[in-house]
HTML snippet that shows the backbone in 3Dmol.js (N, CA, C, O; Angstrom):
<script src="https://3Dmol.org/build/3Dmol-min.js"></script>
<div id="view" style="width:600px;height:400px;position:relative"></div>
<script>
const pdb = `
ATOM      1  N   UNK A   1     113.386  88.623  93.880  1.00  0.00           N
ATOM      2  CA  UNK A   1     113.212  89.930  93.650  1.00  0.00           C
ATOM      3  C   UNK A   1     112.443  90.193  94.749  1.00  0.00           C
ATOM      4  O   UNK A   1     111.467  89.526  95.092  1.00  0.00           O
ATOM      5  N   UNK A   2     112.915  91.257  95.361  1.00  0.00           N
ATOM      6  CA  UNK A   2     111.611  91.874  96.352  1.00  0.00           C
ATOM      7  C   UNK A   2     110.869  92.889  95.855  1.00  0.00           C
ATOM      8  O   UNK A   2     111.344  93.663  95.024  1.00  0.00           O
ATOM      9  N   UNK A   3     109.701  92.987  96.283  1.00  0.00           N
ATOM     10  CA  UNK A   3     108.585  93.422  95.895  1.00  0.00           C
ATOM     11  C   UNK A   3     108.831  95.009  96.040  1.00  0.00           C
ATOM     12  O   UNK A   3     108.962  95.507  97.158  1.00  0.00           O
ATOM     13  N   UNK A   4     108.905  96.010  94.517  1.00  0.00           N
ATOM     14  CA  UNK A   4     109.295  97.271  94.482  1.00  0.00           C
ATOM     15  C   UNK A   4     108.273  98.337  95.159  1.00  0.00           C
ATOM     16  O   UNK A   4     107.066  98.134  95.288  1.00  0.00           O
ATOM     17  N   UNK A   5     108.960  99.501  95.566  1.00  0.00           N
ATOM     18  CA  UNK A   5     108.586 100.187  96.082  1.00  0.00           C
ATOM     19  C   UNK A   5     107.141 100.897  95.408  1.00  0.00           C
ATOM     20  O   UNK A   5     107.134 100.871  94.178  1.00  0.00           O
ATOM     21  N   UNK A   6     106.097 101.434  95.967  1.00  0.00           N
ATOM     22  CA  UNK A   6     104.930 101.691  95.472  1.00  0.00           C
ATOM     23  C   UNK A   6     105.237 103.570  94.849  1.00  0.00           C
ATOM     24  O   UNK A   6     105.325 104.530  95.615  1.00  0.00           O
ATOM     25  N   UNK A   7     105.340 103.635  93.385  1.00  0.00           N
ATOM     26  CA  UNK A   7     104.879 105.172  92.890  1.00  0.00           C
ATOM     27  C   UNK A   7     103.850 105.338  92.782  1.00  0.00           C
ATOM     28  O   UNK A   7     103.237 104.389  92.295  1.00  0.00           O
ATOM     29  N   UNK A   8     103.203 106.325  93.071  1.00  0.00           N
ATOM     30  CA  UNK A   8     102.201 106.977  92.452  1.00  0.00           C
ATOM     31  C   UNK A   8     102.187 107.780  91.823  1.00  0.00           C
ATOM     32  O   UNK A   8     102.845 108.725  92.260  1.00  0.00           O
ATOM     33  N   UNK A   9     101.327 108.084  90.096  1.00  0.00           N
ATOM     34  CA  UNK A   9     101.927 108.704  89.120  1.00  0.00           C
ATOM     35  C   UNK A   9     100.389 108.702  88.351  1.00  0.00           C
ATOM     36  O   UNK A   9      99.682 107.787  87.928  1.00  0.00           O
ATOM     37  N   UNK A  10     100.237 110.175  88.386  1.00  0.00           N
ATOM     38  CA  UNK A  10      99.008 110.607  87.715  1.00  0.00           C
ATOM     39  C   UNK A  10      98.758 110.105  86.006  1.00  0.00           C
ATOM     40  O   UNK A  10      99.808 110.438  85.456  1.00  0.00           O
ATOM     41  N   UNK A  11      98.154 109.682  85.313  1.00  0.00           N
ATOM     42  CA  UNK A  11      98.325 109.716  83.949  1.00  0.00           C
ATOM     43  C   UNK A  11      99.039 110.705  83.114  1.00  0.00           C
ATOM     44  O   UNK A  11      99.928 110.462  82.299  1.00  0.00           O
ATOM     45  N   UNK A  12      98.425 112.098  83.491  1.00  0.00           N
ATOM     46  CA  UNK A  12      98.965 113.231  83.196  1.00  0.00           C
ATOM     47  C   UNK A  12     100.708 113.132  83.318  1.00  0.00           C
ATOM     48  O   UNK A  12     101.461 113.318  82.362  1.00  0.00           O
ATOM     49  N   UNK A  13     101.132 112.808  84.666  1.00  0.00           N
ATOM     50  CA  UNK A  13     102.589 112.528  84.922  1.00  0.00           C
ATOM     51  C   UNK A  13     103.140 111.747  83.969  1.00  0.00           C
ATOM     52  O   UNK A  13     104.049 112.203  83.275  1.00  0.00           O
ATOM     53  N   UNK A  14     102.621 110.311  83.774  1.00  0.00           N
ATOM     54  CA  UNK A  14     103.035 109.899  83.026  1.00  0.00           C
ATOM     55  C   UNK A  14     103.442 110.169  81.697  1.00  0.00           C
ATOM     56  O   UNK A  14     104.524 109.957  81.149  1.00  0.00           O
ATOM     57  N   UNK A  15     102.430 110.654  81.283  1.00  0.00           N
ATOM     58  CA  UNK A  15     102.348 111.651  79.757  1.00  0.00           C
ATOM     59  C   UNK A  15     103.560 112.596  79.558  1.00  0.00           C
ATOM     60  O   UNK A  15     104.330 112.640  78.598  1.00  0.00           O
ATOM     61  N   UNK A  16     103.552 113.259  80.561  1.00  0.00           N
ATOM     62  CA  UNK A  16     104.779 114.342  80.804  1.00  0.00           C
ATOM     63  C   UNK A  16     106.374 113.750  80.912  1.00  0.00           C
ATOM     64  O   UNK A  16     107.344 114.281  80.371  1.00  0.00           O
ATOM     65  N   UNK A  17     106.399 112.566  81.712  1.00  0.00           N
ATOM     66  CA  UNK A  17     107.626 111.856  81.817  1.00  0.00           C
ATOM     67  C   UNK A  17     107.965 111.563  80.217  1.00  0.00           C
ATOM     68  O   UNK A  17     108.941 111.898  79.546  1.00  0.00           O
ATOM     69  N   UNK A  18     106.693 110.752  79.846  1.00  0.00           N
ATOM     70  CA  UNK A  18     107.355 109.872  78.178  1.00  0.00           C
ATOM     71  C   UNK A  18     107.835 111.145  77.378  1.00  0.00           C
ATOM     72  O   UNK A  18     108.966 111.177  76.893  1.00  0.00           O
ATOM     73  N   UNK A  19     106.779 112.394  77.230  1.00  0.00           N
ATOM     74  CA  UNK A  19     107.425 113.605  76.725  1.00  0.00           C
ATOM     75  C   UNK A  19     109.261 114.069  76.746  1.00  0.00           C
ATOM     76  O   UNK A  19     110.015 114.308  75.803  1.00  0.00           O
ATOM     77  N   UNK A  20     109.508 114.055  78.213  1.00  0.00           N
ATOM     78  CA  UNK A  20     110.550 114.456  78.408  1.00  0.00           C
ATOM     79  C   UNK A  20     111.840 113.326  78.001  1.00  0.00           C
ATOM     80  O   UNK A  20     113.042 113.554  77.868  1.00  0.00           O
ATOM     81  N   UNK A  21     111.010 111.929  77.854  1.00  0.00           N
ATOM     82  CA  UNK A  21     112.077 111.037  77.301  1.00  0.00           C
ATOM     83  C   UNK A  21     112.160 111.216  76.097  1.00  0.00           C
ATOM     84  O   UNK A  21     113.283 111.026  75.628  1.00  0.00           O
ATOM     85  N   UNK A  22     111.110 111.616  75.180  1.00  0.00           N
ATOM     86  CA  UNK A  22     111.324 111.304  73.522  1.00  0.00           C
ATOM     87  C   UNK A  22     112.203 112.739  73.661  1.00  0.00           C
ATOM     88  O   UNK A  22     113.325 112.688  73.157  1.00  0.00           O
ATOM     89  N   UNK A  23     111.967 113.502  74.040  1.00  0.00           N
ATOM     90  CA  UNK A  23     112.766 115.023  74.061  1.00  0.00           C
ATOM     91  C   UNK A  23     114.550 115.061  74.490  1.00  0.00           C
ATOM     92  O   UNK A  23     115.442 115.871  74.237  1.00  0.00           O
ATOM     93  N   UNK A  24     114.508 113.631  75.326  1.00  0.00           N
ATOM     94  CA  UNK A  24     115.913 113.578  75.791  1.00  0.00           C
ATOM     95  C   UNK A  24     116.358 114.793  77.049  1.00  0.00           C
ATOM     96  O   UNK A  24     117.510 115.042  77.404  1.00  0.00           O
ATOM     97  N   UNK A  25     115.218 115.372  77.525  1.00  0.00           N
ATOM     98  CA  UNK A  25     114.943 116.359  78.631  1.00  0.00           C
ATOM     99  C   UNK A  25     114.449 115.863  79.819  1.00  0.00           C
ATOM    100  O   UNK A  25     113.317 116.138  80.217  1.00  0.00           O
ATOM    101  N   UNK A  26     115.313 115.066  80.485  1.00  0.00           N
ATOM    102  CA  UNK A  26     114.964 114.470  81.999  1.00  0.00           C
ATOM    103  C   UNK A  26     115.063 115.457  82.886  1.00  0.00           C
ATOM    104  O   UNK A  26     116.153 116.030  82.883  1.00  0.00           O
ATOM    105  N   UNK A  27     114.397 115.774  83.520  1.00  0.00           N
ATOM    106  CA  UNK A  27     114.233 116.519  84.896  1.00  0.00           C
ATOM    107  C   UNK A  27     114.971 115.520  86.070  1.00  0.00           C
ATOM    108  O   UNK A  27     115.304 114.346  85.908  1.00  0.00           O
ATOM    109  N   UNK A  28     115.134 116.407  87.388  1.00  0.00           N
ATOM    110  CA  UNK A  28     115.729 115.975  88.577  1.00  0.00           C
ATOM    111  C   UNK A  28     114.270 114.836  89.251  1.00  0.00           C
ATOM    112  O   UNK A  28     113.193 115.279  89.651  1.00  0.00           O
ATOM    113  N   UNK A  29     114.560 113.737  89.218  1.00  0.00           N
ATOM    114  CA  UNK A  29     113.656 112.809  90.045  1.00  0.00           C
ATOM    115  C   UNK A  29     112.862 111.936  88.943  1.00  0.00           C
ATOM    116  O   UNK A  29     112.062 111.044  89.226  1.00  0.00           O
ATOM    117  N   UNK A  30     113.259 112.391  87.482  1.00  0.00           N
ATOM    118  CA  UNK A  30     112.718 111.244  86.707  1.00  0.00           C
ATOM    119  C   UNK A  30     113.661 110.166  86.533  1.00  0.00           C
ATOM    120  O   UNK A  30     113.174 109.381  85.719  1.00  0.00           O
ATOM    121  N   UNK A  31     114.965 109.715  86.991  1.00  0.00           N
ATOM    122  CA  UNK A  31     115.690 108.601  87.088  1.00  0.00           C
ATOM    123  C   UNK A  31     114.962 107.881  88.044  1.00  0.00           C
ATOM    124  O   UNK A  31     114.736 106.715  87.721  1.00  0.00           O
ATOM    125  N   UNK A  32     114.393 108.364  89.480  1.00  0.00           N
ATOM    126  CA  UNK A  32     114.097 107.216  90.442  1.00  0.00           C
ATOM    127  C   UNK A  32     112.470 106.885  89.784  1.00  0.00           C
ATOM    128  O   UNK A  32     112.010 105.746  89.873  1.00  0.00           O
ATOM    129  N   UNK A  33     111.986 107.577  89.381  1.00  0.00           N
ATOM    130  CA  UNK A  33     110.565 107.382  88.443  1.00  0.00           C
ATOM    131  C   UNK A  33     110.892 105.839  87.580  1.00  0.00           C
ATOM    132  O   UNK A  33     110.309 104.775  87.786  1.00  0.00           O
ATOM    133  N   UNK A  34     111.766 106.042  86.785  1.00  0.00           N
ATOM    134  CA  UNK A  34     111.761 105.136  85.438  1.00  0.00           C
ATOM    135  C   UNK A  34     112.234 104.053  86.212  1.00  0.00           C
ATOM    136  O   UNK A  34     111.578 103.012  86.247  1.00  0.00           O
ATOM    137  N   UNK A  35     113.566 104.200  86.998  1.00  0.00           N
ATOM    138  CA  UNK A  35     113.776 103.218  87.837  1.00  0.00           C
ATOM    139  C   UNK A  35     113.184 102.213  88.119  1.00  0.00           C
ATOM    140  O   UNK A  35     113.404 101.032  87.849  1.00  0.00           O
ATOM    141  N   UNK A  36     112.018 102.962  88.964  1.00  0.00           N
ATOM    142  CA  UNK A  36     110.831 102.165  89.806  1.00  0.00           C
ATOM    143  C   UNK A  36     110.159 101.342  88.851  1.00  0.00           C
ATOM    144  O   UNK A  36     110.099 100.116  88.933  1.00  0.00           O
ATOM    145  N   UNK A  37     109.680 102.004  87.989  1.00  0.00           N
ATOM    146  CA  UNK A  37     108.780 101.519  86.882  1.00  0.00           C
ATOM    147  C   UNK A  37     109.251 100.160  86.246  1.00  0.00           C
ATOM    148  O   UNK A  37     108.551  99.147  86.242  1.00  0.00           O
ATOM    149  N   UNK A  38     110.340 100.237  85.783  1.00  0.00           N
ATOM    150  CA  UNK A  38     111.571  99.176  85.509  1.00  0.00           C
ATOM    151  C   UNK A  38     111.306  97.880  86.445  1.00  0.00           C
ATOM    152  O   UNK A  38     110.904  96.761  86.127  1.00  0.00           O
ATOM    153  N   UNK A  39     111.669  98.412  87.712  1.00  0.00           N
ATOM    154  CA  UNK A  39     111.383  97.214  88.697  1.00  0.00           C
ATOM    155  C   UNK A  39     110.312  96.792  88.616  1.00  0.00           C
ATOM    156  O   UNK A  39     110.259  95.564  88.545  1.00  0.00           O
ATOM    157  N   UNK A  40     109.180  97.439  88.593  1.00  0.00           N
ATOM    158  CA  UNK A  40     107.978  97.031  88.764  1.00  0.00           C
ATOM    159  C   UNK A  40     107.551  96.173  87.835  1.00  0.00           C
ATOM    160  O   UNK A  40     106.710  95.310  88.086  1.00  0.00           O
ATOM    161  N   UNK A  41     108.132  96.346  86.602  1.00  0.00           N
ATOM    162  CA  UNK A  41     107.788  95.487  85.514  1.00  0.00           C
ATOM    163  C   UNK A  41     108.442  94.125  85.430  1.00  0.00           C
ATOM    164  O   UNK A  41     107.966  93.080  84.985  1.00  0.00           O
ATOM    165  N   UNK A  42     109.848  94.401  86.048  1.00  0.00           N
ATOM    166  CA  UNK A  42     110.462  92.834  86.538  1.00  0.00           C
ATOM    167  C   UNK A  42     109.669  91.865  87.008  1.00  0.00           C
ATOM    168  O   UNK A  42     109.224  90.843  86.485  1.00  0.00           O
ATOM    169  N   UNK A  43     109.511  92.535  88.525  1.00  0.00           N
ATOM    170  CA  UNK A  43     108.759  92.314  89.394  1.00  0.00           C
ATOM    171  C   UNK A  43     107.449  91.416  88.923  1.00  0.00           C
ATOM    172  O   UNK A  43     107.253  90.301  89.404  1.00  0.00           O
ATOM    173  N   UNK A  44     106.666  91.944  88.043  1.00  0.00           N
ATOM    174  CA  UNK A  44     105.163  91.527  87.608  1.00  0.00           C
ATOM    175  C   UNK A  44     105.483  90.368  86.391  1.00  0.00           C
ATOM    176  O   UNK A  44     104.767  89.398  86.141  1.00  0.00           O
ATOM    177  N   UNK A  45     106.648  90.707  85.764  1.00  0.00           N
ATOM    178  CA  UNK A  45     107.041  89.595  84.837  1.00  0.00           C
ATOM    179  C   UNK A  45     107.199  88.209  85.518  1.00  0.00           C
ATOM    180  O   UNK A  45     106.644  87.130  85.314  1.00  0.00           O
ATOM    181  N   UNK A  46     108.290  88.673  86.529  1.00  0.00           N
ATOM    182  CA  UNK A  46     108.607  87.762  87.280  1.00  0.00           C
ATOM    183  C   UNK A  46     107.219  86.448  88.115  1.00  0.00           C
ATOM    184  O   UNK A  46     107.190  85.219  88.176  1.00  0.00           O
ATOM    185  N   UNK A  47     106.451  87.337  88.517  1.00  0.00           N
ATOM    186  CA  UNK A  47     105.296  86.723  89.282  1.00  0.00           C
ATOM    187  C   UNK A  47     104.669  85.991  88.055  1.00  0.00           C
ATOM    188  O   UNK A  47     105.030  84.814  88.053  1.00  0.00           O
ATOM    189  N   UNK A  48     103.905  86.280  87.081  1.00  0.00           N
ATOM    190  CA  UNK A  48     103.385  85.762  86.154  1.00  0.00           C
ATOM    191  C   UNK A  48     103.925  84.782  85.454  1.00  0.00           C
ATOM    192  O   UNK A  48     103.229  84.080  84.720  1.00  0.00           O
ATOM    193  N   UNK A  49     105.705  84.542  85.640  1.00  0.00           N
ATOM    194  CA  UNK A  49     105.952  83.368  84.843  1.00  0.00           C
ATOM    195  C   UNK A  49     106.211  82.436  86.366  1.00  0.00           C
ATOM    196  O   UNK A  49     105.968  81.239  86.213  1.00  0.00           O
ATOM    197  N   UNK A  50     106.612  82.786  87.618  1.00  0.00           N
ATOM    198  CA  UNK A  50     106.055  81.964  88.813  1.00  0.00           C
ATOM    199  C   UNK A  50     104.499  81.140  88.727  1.00  0.00           C
ATOM    200  O   UNK A  50     104.217  79.991  89.067  1.00  0.00           O
ATOM    201  N   UNK A  51     103.822  81.988  88.259  1.00  0.00           N
ATOM    202  CA  UNK A  51     102.153  81.318  88.417  1.00  0.00           C
ATOM    203  C   UNK A  51     102.407  80.556  87.451  1.00  0.00           C
ATOM    204  O   UNK A  51     102.642  79.377  87.715  1.00  0.00           O
ATOM    205  N   UNK A  52     102.432  80.984  86.130  1.00  0.00           N
ATOM    206  CA  UNK A  52     102.328  79.685  85.078  1.00  0.00           C
ATOM    207  C   UNK A  52     102.988  78.659  85.198  1.00  0.00           C
ATOM    208  O   UNK A  52     102.493  77.622  84.756  1.00  0.00           O
ATOM    209  N   UNK A  53     104.401  78.615  85.873  1.00  0.00           N
ATOM    210  CA  UNK A  53     105.193  77.615  86.296  1.00  0.00           C
ATOM    211  C   UNK A  53     104.305  76.817  86.964  1.00  0.00           C
ATOM    212  O   UNK A  53     103.956  75.719  86.528  1.00  0.00           O
ATOM    213  N   UNK A  54     103.825  77.396  88.222  1.00  0.00           N
ATOM    214  CA  UNK A  54     103.055  76.708  89.100  1.00  0.00           C
ATOM    215  C   UNK A  54     101.569  75.990  88.373  1.00  0.00           C
ATOM    216  O   UNK A  54     101.310  74.787  88.393  1.00  0.00           O
ATOM    217  N   UNK A  55     100.791  76.969  87.808  1.00  0.00           N
ATOM    218  CA  UNK A  55      99.870  76.193  87.046  1.00  0.00           C
ATOM    219  C   UNK A  55     100.438  74.941  86.133  1.00  0.00           C
ATOM    220  O   UNK A  55     100.077  73.765  86.177  1.00  0.00           O
ATOM    221  N   UNK A  56     101.189  75.402  85.503  1.00  0.00           N
ATOM    222  CA  UNK A  56     101.687  74.129  84.731  1.00  0.00           C
ATOM    223  C   UNK A  56     101.897  72.751  85.472  1.00  0.00           C
ATOM    224  O   UNK A  56     101.306  71.693  85.251  1.00  0.00           O
ATOM    225  N   UNK A  57     102.819  72.998  86.346  1.00  0.00           N
ATOM    226  CA  UNK A  57     103.179  71.488  87.373  1.00  0.00           C
ATOM    227  C   UNK A  57     101.958  71.195  87.876  1.00  0.00           C
ATOM    228  O   UNK A  57     101.634  70.010  87.792  1.00  0.00           O
ATOM    229  N   UNK A  58     101.088  72.044  88.444  1.00  0.00           N
ATOM    230  CA  UNK A  58      99.595  71.227  89.026  1.00  0.00           C
ATOM    231  C   UNK A  58      98.911  70.696  87.992  1.00  0.00           C
ATOM    232  O   UNK A  58      98.289  69.642  88.131  1.00  0.00           O
ATOM    233  N   UNK A  59      98.954  71.471  86.656  1.00  0.00           N
ATOM    234  CA  UNK A  59      98.274  70.576  85.538  1.00  0.00           C
ATOM    235  C   UNK A  59      98.704  69.184  85.528  1.00  0.00           C
ATOM    236  O   UNK A  59      98.033  68.188  85.801  1.00  0.00           O
ATOM    237  N   UNK A  60     100.082  69.275  85.127  1.00  0.00           N
ATOM    238  CA  UNK A  60     100.799  67.852  84.910  1.00  0.00           C
ATOM    239  C   UNK A  60     100.342  66.820  86.134  1.00  0.00           C
ATOM    240  O   UNK A  60      99.717  65.777  85.944  1.00  0.00           O
ATOM    241  N   UNK A  61     100.717  67.251  87.248  1.00  0.00           N
ATOM    242  CA  UNK A  61     100.473  66.269  88.401  1.00  0.00           C
ATOM    243  C   UNK A  61      98.824  65.910  88.264  1.00  0.00           C
ATOM    244  O   UNK A  61      98.532  64.765  88.610  1.00  0.00           O
ATOM    245  N   UNK A  62      97.874  66.649  87.862  1.00  0.00           N
ATOM    246  CA  UNK A  62      96.251  66.340  87.879  1.00  0.00           C
ATOM    247  C   UNK A  62      96.153  65.349  86.751  1.00  0.00           C
ATOM    248  O   UNK A  62      95.701  64.212  86.888  1.00  0.00           O
ATOM    249  N   UNK A  63      96.579  65.827  85.698  1.00  0.00           N
ATOM    250  CA  UNK A  63      96.285  65.015  84.818  1.00  0.00           C
ATOM    251  C   UNK A  63      97.331  63.798  84.181  1.00  0.00           C
ATOM    252  O   UNK A  63      96.929  63.038  83.300  1.00  0.00           O
TER     253      UNK A  63
END
`;
const viewer = $3Dmol.createViewer("view");
viewer.addModel(pdb, "pdb");
viewer.setStyle({}, {cartoon: {color: "spectrum"}});
viewer.zoomTo();
viewer.render();
</script>
């Protein structure tokens, strides 16, 4: 997966987005923010898994 596009959000923006999600009252642009956040989460999860796999492989080779 390619690196996701950087989305700059202030904590207040995130709180407002979460409130709109809870109220099922999304606004224009919310979809792009949510999509970006999900893509970033997936990217980070995959990166951590790849690093963990590499570290395990290195430990197996070393010991």
